[in-house]
LUMDODO-170046 format. One record per residue (C-alpha): x, y, z; residue number from 1. Coordinates in pm, whole numbers, plus 50000, padded with zeros to 5 digits. Each point is the difference from the previous one (the first is absolute). Layout:
<pts>
PT      u      v      w   nr
PT      X      Y      Z  NUM
...
</pts>
This chain:
<pts>
PT      u      v      w   nr
PT  50060  50238  50525    1
PT  49699  49959  50227    2
PT  50040  50351  50141    3
PT  50057  50153  49655    4
PT  49687  49829  49868    5
PT  49793  50120  50294    6
PT  50134  50358  49976    7
PT  49930  50003  49628    8
PT  49646  49876  50051    9
PT  49946  50264  50269   10
PT  50115  50272  49760   11
PT  49780  49866  49719   12
PT  49702  49994  50238   13
PT  50074  50361  50103   14
PT  50025  50099  49633   15
PT  49662  49838  49931   16
PT  49852  50193  50293   17
PT  50137  50327  49860   18
PT  49859  49918  49658   19
PT  49658  49925  50152   20
PT  49989  50323  50203   21
PT  50167  50242  49758   22
PT  49829  49925  49672   23
PT  50151  50287  49798   24
PT  50382  49997  50008   25
PT  50195  50311  49907   26
PT  50154  50022  49651   27
PT  50345  49926  50147   28
PT  49870  49688  50170   29
PT  49816  49887  49683   30
PT  50320  50048  49804   31
PT  50200  49794  50248   32
PT  49733  49727  50002   33
PT  50025  49982  49623   34
PT  50379  50014  49996   35
PT  50048  49709  50243   36
PT  49698  49804  49866   37
PT  49849  49977  50347   38
PT  49731  49738  49922   39
PT  50268  49761  49868   40
PT  50228  50074  50298   41
PT  49717  49929  50247   42
PT  49931  49668  49828   43
PT  50361  49893  49941   44
PT  50178  50102  50321   45
PT  49843  49728  50221   46
PT  50080  49742  49730   47
PT  50360  50122  49986   48
PT  50037  49970  50376   49
PT  49846  49653  49987   50
PT  50256  49895  49739   51
PT  50279  50142  50214   52
PT  49870  49800  50299   53
PT  49999  49679  49794   54
PT  50355  50078  49887   55
PT  50129  50062  50352   56
PT  49832  49683  50125   57
PT  50166  49808  49718   58
PT  50340  50148  50087   59
PT  49953  49900  50365   60
PT  49911  49644  49893   61
PT  50311  49980  49780   62
PT  50225  50127  50281   63
PT  49852  49744  50241   64
PT  50053  49728  49740   65
PT  50358  50107  49939   66
PT  50074  49997  50372   67
PT  49846  49657  50033   68
PT  50181  49875  49692   69
PT  50341  50128  50107   70
PT  49956  49937  50374   71
PT  50200  50315  50076   72
PT  49837  50030  50338   73
PT  50134  49662  50114   74
PT  50365  49931  50079   75
PT  49981  49627  50059   76
PT  49938  49723  49751   77
PT  49676  49812  50053   78
PT  49739  49797  49818   79
PT  49750  50190  49789   80
PT  49672  49919  49831   81
PT  50071  49970  49627   82
PT  49641  50098  49921   83
PT  50050  50338  50167   84
PT  50318  50049  49799   85
PT  49822  49916  49676   86
PT  49708  50226  50092   87
PT  50241  50286  50074   88
PT  50177  49946  49669   89
PT  49669  50005  49813   90
PT  49902  50322  50180   91
PT  50326  50164  49898   92
PT  49961  49886  49639   93
PT  49630  50088  49974   94
PT  49930  50271  49743   95
PT  49702  50238  50035   96
</pts>
């Protein structure tokens, strides 16, 4: 996600540079700008990528919690901290 966000920002910066240097777009370009609602896209795309980053971070946290909760990576029986187990369970159950 970090690379995708950076690449997207680089492309948006390049687009802004084009808009600053080529003030009068061709009719085809104006039509495409209107069709895709470019101002909204420029505003919303970074927010969308930010939401995706939050979602992927949340998924990683849930996977870590599930691994901790199930102890799949440990073959032997041993003492565990009940607080960590409860915290993992709460993380798994957390909504939003």
